[in-house]
TORDREN-103094 format. One line per 4 residues: number of its first residue (from 1); their letters; for each residue z, x, y of C-alpha. Coordinates in nm, 4 decimals, padded with zeros to 6 digits. Layout:
<rs>
NUM) a) Z/X/Y | ...
</rs>
This chain:
<rs>
1) xxxx) 00.5016/-02.1289/-01.5793 | 00.3376/-01.9330/-01.8946 | 00.1381/-01.6632/-01.8959 | -00.0308/-01.5461/-02.2230
5) xxxx) -00.3360/-01.3036/-02.2609 | -00.6331/-01.4915/-02.4264 | -00.8812/-01.3172/-02.6114 | -01.1072/-01.3220/-02.3212
9) xxxx) -00.8199/-01.1269/-02.1458 | -00.7818/-00.8540/-02.4197 | -01.1567/-00.8036/-02.4357 | -01.1565/-00.7675/-02.0493
13) xxxx) -00.8973/-00.4826/-02.0922 | -01.0624/-00.3147/-02.3341 | -01.3782/-00.2991/-02.1195 | -01.1786/-00.1725/-01.8230
17) xxxx) -00.9895/00.0766/-02.0431 | -01.3172/00.2343/-02.1833 | -01.4840/00.2479/-01.8371 | -01.1767/00.4273/-01.7112
21) xxxx) -01.1763/00.6694/-01.9839 | -01.5197/00.8069/-01.8474 | -01.5257/00.7138/-01.5120 | -01.1732/00.8756/-01.3656
25) xxxx) -01.2717/01.2314/-01.2802 | -01.0205/01.4488/-01.4474 | -00.9135/01.6491/-01.1347 | -00.8559/01.3281/-00.9320
29) xxxx) -00.6439/01.2065/-01.1996 | -00.4675/01.5391/-01.2573 | -00.3721/01.5067/-00.8430 | -00.2694/01.1749/-00.8997
33) xxxx) -00.0203/01.2299/-01.0978 | 00.1527/01.5338/-00.9206 | 00.0810/01.4731/-00.5322 | 00.2097/01.1788/-00.3585
37) xxxx) -00.0003/01.2152/-00.0392 | -00.3835/01.1615/-00.2086 | -00.6538/01.3919/-00.0414 | -00.9218/01.1769/00.1577
41) xxxx) -01.1881/01.3180/-00.0409 | -01.0326/01.2049/-00.3633 | -00.9937/00.8303/-00.2457 | -01.3724/00.8475/-00.1089
45) xxxx) -01.5146/00.9710/-00.4260 | -01.3052/00.6901/-00.6360 | -01.4052/00.4301/-00.3841 | -01.7563/00.5094/-00.4705
49) xxxx) -01.7381/00.4992/-00.8061 | -01.5845/00.1720/-00.8135 | -01.8014/00.0395/-00.5591 | -02.1136/00.1342/-00.7625
53) xxxx) -01.9466/-00.0349/-01.0584 | -01.9019/-00.3675/-00.8413 | -01.5014/-00.3657/-00.8542 | -01.4239/-00.1824/-00.5695
57) xxxx) -01.2432/-00.5064/-00.4304 | -01.1571/-00.7388/-00.7167 | -00.9100/-00.9661/-00.5159 | -01.1724/-01.0641/-00.2676
61) xxxx) -01.3288/-01.3966/-00.2749 | -01.6682/-01.3621/-00.4435 | -01.8892/-01.4419/-00.1617 | -01.7734/-01.1471/00.0249
65) xxxx) -01.8067/-00.8483/-00.2537 | -01.5225/-00.9623/-00.4919 | -01.5864/-00.9758/-00.8306 | -01.5039/-01.3566/-00.9486
69) xxxx) -01.2481/-01.2096/-01.1805 | -00.9163/-01.4351/-01.2568 | -00.5706/-01.3464/-01.1409 | -00.4860/-01.1976/-01.4811
73) xxxx) -00.8167/-00.9921/-01.5340 | -00.7260/-00.8633/-01.1660 | -00.3892/-00.7603/-01.2819 | -00.5103/-00.6173/-01.5712
77) xxxx) -00.7666/-00.4059/-01.3958 | -00.4908/-00.2882/-01.1304 | -00.2488/-00.2136/-01.4485 | -00.4880/00.0034/-01.6236
81) xxxx) -00.5977/00.1877/-01.3331 | -00.2679/00.2821/-01.2797 | -00.2034/00.3755/-01.6072 | -00.5192/00.6170/-01.6104
85) xxxx) -00.3680/00.7912/-01.2985 | -00.6585/00.6741/-01.1011 | -00.5793/00.7069/-00.7106 | -00.4402/00.3936/-00.5198
89) xxxx) -00.7430/00.3070/-00.2801 | -00.6899/00.3487/00.0877 | -00.4664/00.0118/00.1363 | -00.5932/-00.0481/00.5207
93) xxxx) -00.9566/-00.1722/00.4722 | -00.9585/-00.3152/00.1412 | -00.5831/-00.4954/00.1500 | -00.5540/-00.5805/00.5110
97) xxxx) -00.8364/-00.5609/00.7630 | -01.0467/-00.6997/00.4887 | -00.8719/-01.0050/00.4168 | -00.8279/-01.1004/00.8189
101) xxxx) -01.1893/-01.0340/00.8463 | -01.3108/-01.2738/00.6071 | -01.0241/-01.5351/00.6631 | -01.0124/-01.5249/01.0620
105) xxxx) -01.3394/-01.2880/01.1633 | -01.6614/-01.3954/01.2855 | -01.9694/-01.3745/01.1016 | -02.0749/-01.1238/01.3502
109) xxxx) -01.7535/-00.9028/01.2550 | -01.8049/-00.9589/00.8887 | -02.1764/-00.8341/00.8962 | -02.0427/-00.5463/01.1092
113) xxxx) -01.7431/-00.4243/00.9240 | -01.7174/-00.5186/00.5686 | -02.0092/-00.3457/00.4271 | -01.8504/00.0000/00.5433
117) xxxx) -01.5088/-00.1019/00.4150 | -01.6402/-00.2056/00.0723 | -01.8621/00.1263/00.0198 | -01.5529/00.3511/00.1941
121) xxxx) -01.7784/00.4828/00.4626 | -01.5207/00.3803/00.7003 | -01.1744/00.4296/00.6754 | -00.9042/00.1653/00.8740
125) xxxx) -00.5511/00.2301/00.9971 | -00.3085/-00.0231/01.1069 | -00.1483/-00.0229/01.4604 | 00.1369/-00.2555/01.4261
129) xxxx) 00.4652/-00.0603/01.4582 | 00.5765/00.1154/01.7612 | 00.9061/00.3375/01.8557 | 01.0882/00.0455/01.9048
133) xxxx) 00.9318/-00.2182/01.7294 | 00.8952/-00.1857/01.3706 | 00.9991/-00.5013/01.1808 | 01.0391/-00.7151/01.4612
137) xxxx) 00.6797/-00.7091/01.6062 | 00.7379/-00.9679/01.8352 | 00.8901/-00.6998/02.0579 | 00.5850/-00.4593/02.0831
141) xxxx) 00.4803/-00.3271/02.3953 | 00.1251/-00.2171/02.3507 | -00.0984/-00.4010/02.6017 | -00.4228/-00.4798/02.6527
145) xxxx) -00.5886/-00.5778/02.9774 | -00.8964/-00.7635/03.0401 | -01.1342/-00.5432/03.2698 | -01.4782/-00.6879/03.3268
149) xxxx) -01.6565/-00.6659/02.9634 | -01.3582/-00.4684/02.8156 | -01.0435/-00.4479/02.7066 | -00.8109/-00.1831/02.8185
153) xxxx) -00.5293/-00.0882/02.5904 | -00.2176/00.1407/02.6885 | 00.0588/00.2155/02.4551 | 00.2265/00.3729/02.1297
157) xxxx) 00.2020/00.2992/01.7553 | 00.4400/00.4950/01.5063 | 00.4409/00.5463/01.1541 | 00.0670/00.4624/01.1440
161) xxxx) -00.0428/00.5854/00.7878 | -00.3888/00.7674/00.7567 | -00.4679/00.7681/01.1077 | -00.5455/01.1389/01.0986
165) xxxx) -00.8486/01.0448/00.8697 | -00.9243/00.6942/00.9900 | -01.2362/00.5904/01.1407 | -01.1231/00.2456/01.3020
169) xxxx) -00.8157/00.1104/01.3844 | -00.6921/-00.2593/01.4044 | -00.4808/-00.2905/01.6755 | -00.1787/-00.5608/01.7809
173) xxxx) -00.1366/-00.5628/02.1123 | -00.0143/-00.8209/02.3952 | -00.3288/-00.9824/02.5762 | -00.1006/-01.2441/02.7632
177) xxxx) 00.2307/-01.0642/02.8745 | 00.3343/-01.4248/03.0199 | 00.3487/-01.5858/02.6617 | 00.5619/-01.5639/02.3802
181) xxxx) 00.4001/-01.3700/02.0836 | 00.4386/-01.6984/01.8733 | 00.2746/-01.9035/02.1259 | -00.0564/-01.6846/02.2050
185) xxxx) 00.0506/-01.3616/02.3537 | -00.0597/-01.1228/02.0829 | -00.4134/-01.0368/01.9644 | -00.5875/-00.7793/01.7018
189) xxxx) -00.8342/-00.5495/01.8601 | -01.0738/-00.3024/01.7125 | -01.1165/00.0543/01.8300 | -01.2713/00.3818/01.7051
193) xxxx) -01.0191/00.6428/01.6378 | -01.2343/00.9211/01.7956 | -01.3050/00.7800/02.1230 | -01.1344/00.8904/02.4682
197) xxxx) -00.7779/00.7997/02.5276 | -00.6687/00.7979/02.1416 | -00.4451/01.1151/02.0432 | -00.3049/01.1502/01.6937
201) xxxx) 00.0179/01.3722/01.6171 | 00.1106/01.4097/01.2711 | 00.4284/01.3698/01.1345 | 00.5668/01.5357/00.8159
205) xxxx) 00.8026/01.3333/00.5865 | 01.0781/01.4581/00.4330 | 00.8681/01.5376/00.1181 | 00.6874/01.7806/00.2947
209) xxxx) 00.3518/01.5605/00.3306 | 00.1786/01.3936/00.5825 | 00.0336/01.0519/00.5362 | 00.1991/00.9032/00.8518
213) xxxx) 00.1203/00.9770/01.2426 | 00.2344/00.8598/01.6000 | -00.1173/00.7414/01.7827 | -00.0794/00.7449/02.1452
217) xxxx) -00.3414/00.4886/02.3241 | -00.3964/00.5693/02.7044 | -00.6195/00.3564/02.8427 | -00.8582/00.2808/02.5715
221) xxxx) -01.1788/00.0894/02.6221 | -01.2671/-00.1388/02.3709 | -01.5702/-00.4241/02.4224 | -01.4254/-00.7398/02.5052
225) xxxx) -01.6018/-00.8995/02.1818 | -01.3706/-00.6412/01.9427 | -01.1130/-00.9037/01.9044 | -01.0333/-01.0264/01.5602
229) xxxx) -01.0839/-01.4208/01.5487 | -00.9429/-01.5768/01.9012 | -00.7724/-01.3958/02.1805 | -00.4158/-01.4870/02.1495
233) xxxx) -00.4157/-01.5790/01.7557 | -00.2467/-01.2135/01.6640 | 00.1183/-01.3494/01.5766 | -00.0747/-01.6022/01.2957
237) xxxx) -00.2907/-01.3109/01.2011 | -00.0172/-01.0653/01.1493 | 00.2138/-01.3266/00.9725 | -00.0792/-01.4002/00.6895
241) xxxx) -00.1410/-01.0104/00.6453 | 00.2324/-00.9596/00.6299 | 00.2683/-01.2046/00.3431 | -00.0174/-01.0681/00.2092
245) xxxx) 00.1210/-00.7109/00.2180 | 00.4805/-00.7749/00.0804 | 00.3184/-00.9260/-00.2524 | 00.1375/-00.6213/-00.3040
249) xxxx) 00.4038/-00.3968/-00.2196 | 00.6009/-00.5109/-00.5050 | 00.3763/-00.2144/-00.6544 | 00.4482/-00.3236/-01.0439
253) xxxx) 00.1313/-00.1278/-01.1845 | 00.2548/00.1768/-00.9837 | 00.6371/00.1417/-01.0955 | 00.4977/00.0575/-01.4547
257) xxxx) 00.3472/00.4135/-01.4730 | 00.6228/00.5804/-01.3021 | 00.8629/00.4138/-01.5818 | 00.6068/00.5646/-01.8558
261) xxxx) 00.6362/00.9187/-01.6996 | 01.0206/00.8590/-01.7122 | 01.0278/00.7680/-02.0769 | 00.8110/01.0775/-02.1417
265) xxxx) 01.0856/01.3057/-01.9988 | 01.3458/01.1549/-02.1682 | 01.2067/01.1875/-02.4911 | 01.1166/01.5534/-02.4224
269) xxxx) 01.3947/01.7212/-02.2286 | 01.7245/01.7908/-02.4233 | 02.0496/01.8380/-02.3353 | 02.3219/01.9774/-02.6047
273) xxxx) 02.0297/02.0245/-02.8100 | 01.9829/01.6207/-02.8193 | 01.6843/01.4682/-02.6404 | 01.8078/01.2607/-02.3483
277) xxxx) 01.6413/00.9232/-02.5010 | 01.8665/00.9305/-02.7897 | 02.1763/00.9301/-02.5438 | 02.3153/00.5799/-02.4923
281) xxxx) 02.3977/00.6131/-02.1465 | 02.0413/00.7377/-02.0628 | 01.8836/00.4750/-02.2793 | 02.0973/00.1780/-02.0879
285) xxxx) 01.9775/00.3031/-01.7717 | 01.6180/00.2819/-01.8839 | 01.6610/-00.0312/-02.0297 | 01.7898/-00.2029/-01.7319
289) xxxx) 01.5058/-00.0950/-01.5149 | 01.3030/-00.1677/-01.7898 | 01.4203/-00.5508/-01.7676 | 01.4533/-00.5921/-01.3706
293) xxxx) 01.0563/-00.4415/-01.3821 | 00.9520/-00.7166/-01.6411 | 01.1469/-00.9657/-01.4677 | 00.9647/-00.8564/-01.1135
297) xxxx) 00.5929/-00.8591/-01.3227 | 00.6484/-01.2349/-01.4002 | 00.7350/-01.3132/-01.0545 | 00.4377/-01.1397/-00.9272
301) xxxx) 00.2107/-01.2987/-01.1706 | 00.3508/-01.6226/-01.0937 | 00.2844/-01.6159/-00.6966 | -00.0476/-01.4668/-00.7574
305) xxxx) -00.1581/-01.7898/-01.0160 | 00.0189/-02.0090/-00.7696 | -00.1505/-01.8484/-00.4589 | -00.3809/-01.5684/-00.5363
309) xxxx) -00.3849/-01.2592/-00.3019 | -00.0688/-01.4329/-00.1194 | 00.2880/-01.5473/-00.1388 | 00.3488/-01.9533/-00.0660
313) xxxx) 00.6625/-01.8485/00.1628 | 00.7666/-01.5490/00.3645 | 01.0932/-01.5729/00.1794 | 00.9243/-01.5145/-00.1331
317) xxxx) 00.7388/-01.2516/-00.0594 | 01.0105/-01.0607/00.0968 | 01.2091/-01.0924/-00.2027 | 00.8999/-00.9263/-00.4364
321) xxxx) 00.9082/-00.6894/-00.1601 | 01.2807/-00.6255/-00.1750 | 01.2880/-00.5877/-00.5441 | 00.9957/-00.4071/-00.5916
325) xxxx) 01.0660/-00.1400/-00.3327 | 01.4347/-00.0995/-00.4947 | 01.2884/-00.0447/-00.8540 | 01.0381/00.2464/-00.7470
329) xxxx) 01.3783/00.4333/-00.5928 | 01.5715/00.3799/-00.9033 | 01.2856/00.4989/-01.1471 | 01.2561/00.8062/-00.9160
333) xxxx) 01.5891/00.8816/-00.8660 | 01.6873/00.8803/-01.2697 | 01.3486/01.0613/-01.3096 | 01.4755/01.3350/-01.1160
337) xxxx) 01.8213/01.2994/-01.2425 | 01.6874/01.3750/-01.5870 | 01.4962/01.6556/-01.4860 | 01.7727/01.8495/-01.2781
341) xxxx) 01.7095/02.1665/-01.1314 | 01.3633/02.1675/-01.2993 | 01.2267/01.9303/-01.0834 | 01.3125/02.1277/-00.7742
345) xxxx) 01.1012/02.4299/-00.9023 | 00.8126/02.2252/-00.9165 | 00.7339/02.1239/-00.5699 | 00.3680/02.1903/-00.4497
349) xxxx) 00.2199/02.1893/-00.1189 | 00.0429/01.9332/-00.0010 | -00.2683/02.1196/00.0513 | -00.2596/02.2907/-00.3032
353) xxxx) -00.5942/02.1516/-00.4139 | -00.6092/02.3618/-00.7703 | -00.2249/02.1985/-00.8227 | -00.0887/02.5340/-00.8954
357) xxxx) 00.2792/02.5797/-00.8879 | 00.5344/02.8506/-00.9742 | 00.6682/02.9468/-01.3008 | 00.5568/02.7663/-01.6133
361) xxxx) 00.7102/02.3893/-01.5635 | 00.6019/02.1387/-01.7385 | 00.2998/01.9129/-01.6524 | 00.5554/01.5804/-01.6999
365) xxxx) 00.8014/01.7702/-01.4036 | 00.5372/01.8452/-01.1154 | 00.5564/01.6043/-00.8240 | 00.8909/01.4497/-00.9386
369) xxxx) 01.0900/01.5601/-00.6457 | 00.8051/01.4685/-00.4022 | 00.7923/01.1213/-00.5420 | 01.1622/01.0904/-00.5269
373) xxxx) 01.2134/01.1848/-00.1483 | 00.8983/01.0153/-00.0118 | 01.0254/00.6537/-00.1932 | 01.3082/00.6769/00.0328
377) xxxx) 01.0482/00.4887/00.2704 | 00.9752/00.2193/00.0336 | 01.2660/00.0141/00.1546 | 01.1405/00.0879/00.5335
381) xxxx) 00.7690/00.0277/00.5164 | 00.6190/-00.3133/00.5082 | 00.9719/-00.4329/00.7106 | 01.2656/-00.2525/00.6236
385) xxxx) 01.4861/-00.4468/00.3566 | 01.7474/-00.5795/00.5959 | 01.4670/-00.7849/00.7777 | 01.3662/-00.9332/00.4489
389) xxxx) 01.6840/-01.0512/00.3800 | 01.6914/-01.2165/00.7111 | 01.3889/-01.3713/00.6590 | 01.4788/-01.5114/00.3139
393) xxxx) 01.8443/-01.6261/00.4969 | 01.6177/-01.8370/00.7705 | 01.4232/-01.9917/00.5241 | 01.6814/-02.0805/00.3057
397) xxxx) 01.8816/-02.2205/00.5494 | 01.6562/-02.3473/00.7927 | 01.7632/-02.6869/00.9309 | 02.1298/-02.6448/00.8441
</rs>
């Protein structure tokens, strides 16, 4: 399959670039460049800007609030947003529960939840992983027991990103302990994060920031109707979501932005009076990453054209996630290598709103170590890369 930018695509890119030049607030762009964990108020502001423009959910069907853009236009938009240092919007409403709602949800649930997702007035988190059930969701222990007109949910969720400022959670739980998950034992339920029985405990990650949390559910009561789709449909919904998520987690636009920063550092930093970009070993390492990222980009585009929004197989989605996550780590590692001790001098506190930092470090050095440390998680979240390789192997050798 060949991909070429048509004259229409080129005009669209120019339109997006012109919009972003004026629309991305300078303070938000600065924090996006330097901080790993985007503050909630930045997410709210940028979500509102895109919502008012009508561009907040370009990957959604037009009937539910999408733009009607082609897959190439969606890709161009995401690439230009990353290049303009626009923050990546909260993932869990727009990328996860939104597509689940318009694919599996009732008309009532769509009407109830989709407007708040699009406007950014309601933030969501995902209650899937547990202390002993990360990539292996079939082993999760959180249970939901029917009690009259309610479900009573008890359990613990782990690594729950943005739970500390989420308004709602979509929670995967056992609704029938006598059935295997694949045969109808799991369901996805909606719950309010500020209701009795919900306790959120922060987890500070190795980079010193706070995005993930533990969530304890102690007999949390939710109305009987707050189940996504049908009771027992949770396994199929989770598989749909994970395939969707792993294609997105290839993170090509973000990696292209990080690669551009890497090139800038290689040009500006010197060793022995020579720019690092002039050193053969550095050029070769950058070129290897650039080649692999270009190959990944074409692979993602092929999947998006073939099956907009997802992958045609779990194995394909897993392969894209593996390669994308490893490229992110390679870029972050090489960037830190090039800066050396300079990178360590620019670690800023996550709560540092004015972005003040010690000394007079160059702008391109800010946040490098935080990203390198945080990106250790790219090969873990959305299913560890070891589990992804098992998925690929099962698909390749099925029937043999």
